N, C-alpha and C positions, 0 to 999 in steps of 0.2 A: 623375284619375278622370273628369273631364268629357271629356277627349279620347277615352278609351276608350269611354265611354258613347255619344258622338257616332258613333264608328266602328261600334259595334253598330247604332245606328239607321240610318246610312247604308247598311249592308249589307242592311237589309230595308225601306228606304224605299219601294221600288216595290211590294213586297208589301202594305205598309200603304196605299199609294194605292189599290191594286186592291180592297181590302176596304171602302173608304169609301162607305157608302150613307146615312149619317145625319149631320147633318140633311138634307143633299142629296148626291146621288151625283156630286160634282165631282172625286173622285179626287185630292185634294191633301193629305190629312191628313199623310202621311209627309213630303211637302215642307215643309209648314208647321211641323211639329215639329222637323225637321232645321234649318230656318232660324233658329228661335228658339234652338236649342242652339249654332248657329255663332256667333251674336252673343255668347252667353255665353263661348264658348271664346276668341273674338277679344278680349274684354275682359280675360279672364285672361291671355292671351299679352301684351297690352299692359302689364299690371301687371308681369309678369315681366321684360319688357324694361327696365323702369325701374330694375332692380337696386337695389330697396330692400325693406324689409320692412313693408308696410302692415298696419295693425291690422285685426283681424277685422271690426269695424264698417264699415270702408271697403270691404273686399272684398265683403261681402255686399250693401252698398248699391249698389255698382257692378254687381254681378252681377244684382241684381233689376232695375235700370234697363236693363241690356243686354237682358235677357229681354223687357222691355216694349217696347223699341225695335224688337227683331227679330220680335215676334209678328205672325203673319199667319193669318187664318181663325180659325174657332171653336177648333180644336184648339191652334193656336199661342198664342192669347190665354189659353185655359184653362191651358195648360202654364206660361205666364209667371206666372200667378197662383199656381199650385202652387209655383213657385220662390220667388216673393215671400213667400208665407206661411211657407215653410221658413226663408228668409233672416231674416225678422223675429224668429224664435225663436233662430236660431243667433247672432244678434248680442248677445243678452243671456242671462245676465249676462256682462259682459266678463271674459275671463280664465278662465272656467269650461271645464273639459275637455268635449269633445263626447262625452258618455257616453250610455248607453242611455236614460237619463231625457230627455236633451235630444233625442235622435233621436225618441223618442216624441212629445214636444211639437212638434218641427219637422214631423213627418208629420201630426199632427193639425191643426196650423195650416195646413199646405199644403192638406190636404183642405177645411178650412173656407173658405179664401180662394178656392179654385177653385169651390166650390159657390156662394159668395156672388156670384161674377162672372156666374152664369147665372140669368136670371129664372125659368125653369121647368125645373129639373133633372129629367132623365129617368133612370129606372133602367136599368141595362144599358150604361152609357157609362163613360168614363174617370173620371167623378166617382164612380161606384159602386166601381170598382176601387181608387181612391185611399182611399176610406173603409175598404175591407176591409183594405188594407195597414196603415193606421193602427191599426185594431182589433187586428190580428194582433200588431203590435209592442207594443201596450199589454199584451196577454195574455202575451206572452213576457217582458215586463219584470217582471211579478209573479213569475214563476218565477226570473228572474235575481236579483232582490233577495234571494232566500232562499239563493243559492249563490255569489254573486260580489260583488266589491267592486273598484272601480277607484280607486286612490289617486292623489294628486296627483303621485306620483313614477313613475307608469306610463310605460313606454317607448312610443316611437311604434308599434313592432310590436304591443305589447299593446293599445294603443288601436285600431289598425287591425283587429286580429283581432276585437275586441269589436264594432266598428262593422260589420264584415262579417257577424258572426253576426246582428245586429239587422236589417241590410238584407237578408240572406238570408231571414230570417223574412218580411219584406215581399214579397220576390220570390216565394216559394213561395205565399203567400196571394194575391198579385196574379195569378199564372199561372193558379191555380185559378179565380179570379173572372172572368178573361177567358173561359175555357171556358164559363162559365154565362151570359154576356151575351145569347146568343140566346134564352134562356128568359125574359129580362126585357124585351126590346125587340122587338116583333113584326116590325118592318122588317128586323131582322137575321136572324130565322128565315126570313122570306119570301125573302131573297136568299141564304141558306145561308152566312152569314158571322158571325164574331165582331166586336165593335166595333173599328174601326181605331185610334181614339185610345187605347182601353184597352190594346190590344196594344202600341202605340208606347210607352206609359208604362212597361209592364212590361219591354220591351226596354231602355229607358233604365236602369231599376233594375238589370237584370242587368249592364249595362255598368259601372255604378257599383260593383257588388260585385266584378266582374272587376278593375276598377281598384284596388280596395283589397287584394284577396286575391291578385291575380296571374292572369294569363290561363290558367294551368295549373290553377287551383283547380277542384274538382269542383263544377260548378254545374249546375242543372236545364236541359236543353235545352228551349227554348220551341218548341212545334210550329210548323211552317210551314203556313199556311192557304191553301186554294185561293181564287182570286178570286171576286167576287160573280157570281152568275148574271146575265149582262147582258141576257138577253131580257126581264127584268122592269123594266130600268132605262132610263128615257127622259128626255131633257132637256126634252121638252114639259111634264113634271110640275113643273118648277121654277116656283115662285110668282114669284120675282124673278130677274133676270138677272146683276146685278153683285155680286160679293163685294168689298165696299169696306172698306178699312182705311186709317186715317190717324191721325197724332199731332198733338195740339194742345198748345201751350205757352202759359202765361199765369200768372195769379195767382188765388188763392181759388176754385179749382174744387171743385165738389161733383159727382163723376162720375155718381151716381145721378140728378141733377137733369135730365140731358140725355136720359135714356132715353125718356120719353114722347114727346118731340118726334120722336126718331128712329124709334120704333115706328110713328109715323104715316106714315113713308116706307118701311117695309120690315119684315123680321123677322130673326131670329138676332141681335138687337141685344146687343152687349156693350160696356160702357163701364167701363174700369178705369184706375187711376192714383192720383194724389194731387192736392194743391192746385195744383201747378205743372205737371204733365204728365199728360195722359190719352191713353189708346189707345182709338180708336173702331173697332168692327167692326159691320157689318150687311150684309144682303142687300137690295138695292134696285134699282129700275129708274132711279133719278135720284140718282146719286152727287153731282152738283153741288148738288142741293138739300140733301143731307145735310151737305156741307161748308159750305154757305151759313149753316147754323144757327149756325155759330161766328164769323160776321162780327161784329167788334167785341168779341168775347168772348175771343179768343186768336188765335194764329198757327199755321197748319197748316204743320208743318216736314217732314213725310214722309208719303207716300201710296202705296198700292198697290191698284190696282183690277183685278180679274180677271173676264174674261167666263166665267160658269159654263156657258153653253151650249157655248162652245168647248171647255171642260175636259171636259164630259160627252161631247161628240162624239169628242174625242181618246181618252178612256177606253173608250168603246164600241168604237171602231175597233181599239184595241190588244187589248182582251180578246176581240174577235170573231175573233182569230187570222188576219186578213187578210194576204195576201202584199204587197199594195200599197194605197196610199191616195192620194187626190187632194188636191193643194195648188192653190189658185186665188187669183188676185189679184182683189180686189174693192174697190169704192168706194161708200161710203154705207152707213149702218146697215141699211137694208132689204135691200140686196143681199147684204151680209155674212150677215145672218140666214138668207136663203134658201139660200145656199151651205152654211152650217153645217147647216141642216135636212136637206140632201141628203147630209151626211156628209163634206163637204170641210173641210180645214183652211185657214183664210183668212189670206192676207197682205194687210194693209191698204194699199191703193194710194194713199190720200189723195185729196184733191179732184181731182188731175190724173191719177190712175191710173198712177203712175210710181214704184214702189218701187225701192230701190237693190238692186244684186246682193247685198250683205251682208244686207239685210232678207229676201230670198229664201232665201239659204243658211241663215240662222238658223231660219226656220220649217221648212225641209226637214229639218234636222238634228234638230229636236225632234218632227217628226211621228211618230206611233206605227206605223211600218212601215219595213222595209228598202228597199222600192222605192216610188218616187214617180212619179205622173203629174202634170205641172205644166201648168196652164192659165194662160198669161200674160194673156189676155183684152184685149190692147191691142197695136197695132203698136209703141207706145213701149216696151213691156216685153219684146218678143221677144228683143232682143240680151242684155239683162240676164238673162233666163231661160236662154238658152243657156250664158252664162258661169257661172251658178249651178249648172247641171247638171254643168259640168266641175269646179267647185271643191268640190262636195258629196262627202261620203264615202259616199253612197248611190247606188244605181242611180236615175237621174232621166231620164224621157222627157218631152220638152217637146211639147205638143200645139199644132198650128198653128191657134190660135183667137184671134181678135182682138176679141172682144166678150163682154161679161158675159152678155148675154141668150142668146146661142148656147150658151155653156157651160152655163147653167142648164137649157136645153132638153135638152141631151145628157146631163147628169150622171145622171139616173135609170138610164142604161144601164151605169154603172160597176159592176164586179164586183170587190170587194176580194179574193176568193179567187184572181184571176188575177195573174200577174206584171205588172210595169209595161208591158212591151213589148206583151204580149197585150191588156192592158186599153186601152192607147193605140190599138192597131189597131181595136179595137171601137168606142171613142169617136170616132175619126176617121171611121169609116164612118158613124156616126150624124150627125156634124156635116155630112157631105156632103148630107144631106137637110134642112138647116135654113138658112133665109135670115134674115139679121139686119138690122135698120134701127132707125129711131127718128125722133122729132120733137123739136126743140129750138128755143129762141129764138135768133135770129141775134145774134151778138156784135158785128157791125159791118155797115155798108152793103155790099151786094154790088157788086163792081167792074163786073159786067156789067149792073147796074141791075135785076136781078130782084126784089130784096127789100131792105128797109131794116132797120136795127138794131132788134131786138125782134120782127120779124116771125117767124112760124112757118116753119121749114124742115124738110122731110121727107128722109130718107136711106134708100137701099137699098144695103146693104153698102159704104157710103162714098160713094156717088154721090148727088148732089142730085137728087131726082125730083119734089119738090112744094115750093111756097112761097106765102106770102101770109097769108090769114086762117087762124086756128088750126083751126077746125072743118073747113074744106075741106081744108087740108093734112093733118090727121090722117086724114080719110076716104080721100083719094087715096093716101096712104102705106100705109094698111092694105090697101086693095084691090090695090095693086101687089104688096105682099109676100105677100098671101093667095092669089094666083093658084096653082092646083094644090095648095094646102095643105089639110090637114084641120083643123089647130088653129093659131090665132094667139094667142100669149100677149103681153099688154101689161103691162109693168111701169111703173106709174104713180107719178109723184112726188106727194106729198100736196099740193103747191102748184100742180099743174097747172091750167091755166085752164078745163078741162072736167072736171066731176065724173065719177068712175068709173061711176056708174049711168047716165050719158048716152052712154057708148060702146056702140055696137051689139053685141048678143050673137051676131050672125051676119052674115057679109059676103055680098055679092051672089054671090060664087063658091060659097057654101055652107059656107065654112070657119067653124068655131065659134071665138068669141072669148072668151078667159079673161083677166080683168083681175086683176092681183096688185098690192097696195100695195107700193111700194118707196121708195127715197130717194136715188137716184143724183144726184150733182151735175151740173149743167149740162144735164140732159135732162128735158123734161116726161114723155116716154114713150119707153121702150126696147121694141123689138118683136122677137119670134122667131116665125117661121112654119115649122111642121113639115108 
């Protein structure tokens, strides 16, 4: 049953992702629910390989734990609690047939456990649909009691048929409830979608019924829904950036006791589990601070932290129907954020701006377009970028760009409606009108005696053009790069020795200066002159 249900979910996983706008439009609801169910299936497969006949209490305990360990994101954590609630009912009373009465109790407990995991449950979500399914089965049970009885000698086929009848009742009620979710949650109506988690839950139930009754059983077809209207969805609307998930093991936990401290760091806080193991989920800008709350209280054994800005950018690019998208290598959180804000998918180059070919291929393959324009942004990355383009199964055109600042200046000219080759030609032409440079502290004494370690050194396209005092070096480098330019953009490190408001707004040449906060390792200022 679980294998069939997961197959149904996987078949529509991307559709569910594309509907996801609540609580944030990070487009991962289908992924998160599928990951949770994969953990459950893997645990069942492991039990089967042991070639023994475990008792029902052991099965449901392990399944509930597997769901908890695999849960990610709001939808995954809520689904894990739905599974846990049902499991706790199915484990007792031991030896009792899983009859309609127990199905009703399991669905009610599942709904209650899922609701209890959320601090402020909203109508029109998977929680609402779970409640409606539980209500429908309870209503059906009243009718069943009058006409049916399942005795202890019932065959497997008879039990399965009756289970399928009860679950079909849940399925019909759930599918109808999904259609009404936009009437209950304004953000769904605004974007023209049903709730993604609610649809995922109903698809899972349909898969379970199919697993019970057989794939050829006549079941209601769940409509396919168009993606959210992306013109209304912006990652700038995100209150927090990182979807943070981790598991803590220890002793004597009270999951609810951690919620207030976590809510001080973010929102969408979910803390579920038991006295020995808890799952933590929240949206925050400081994942390390969230994990630090558990120092001395338990051990973090598993973590998953996703950048929701990146997820939203990928989602918008995919749903925008573009033929090509930009993949760019970047170093430093500030630089990565700016690339993402311009619609690029980022490869984290690390402090040395030197990702592996495998890193590049991995990002290229998951980028939401069939054609890729690749910005290596460093001479160190050029060869790896060419190799990645050859290895990838997509059309990849490598741009001859050796600096992050030049790439950022050119990126506004990218047009996702173009193919990669046409887009690359357009961007290369733009790069021809951009000069790149920067000012950094010297890492060692100059062999020619021009400067000492820690002195300021100015660069124009790799050539040293100024050195010595910080202020003088910055001014000279800016004036040199700004000749014949209209706009000079300065990407400033937060720890740069000259504050941003002390950098001139206009150069002697008349070029306008725009200072942007960044965080690139090794450089005080990166400069692009257009």
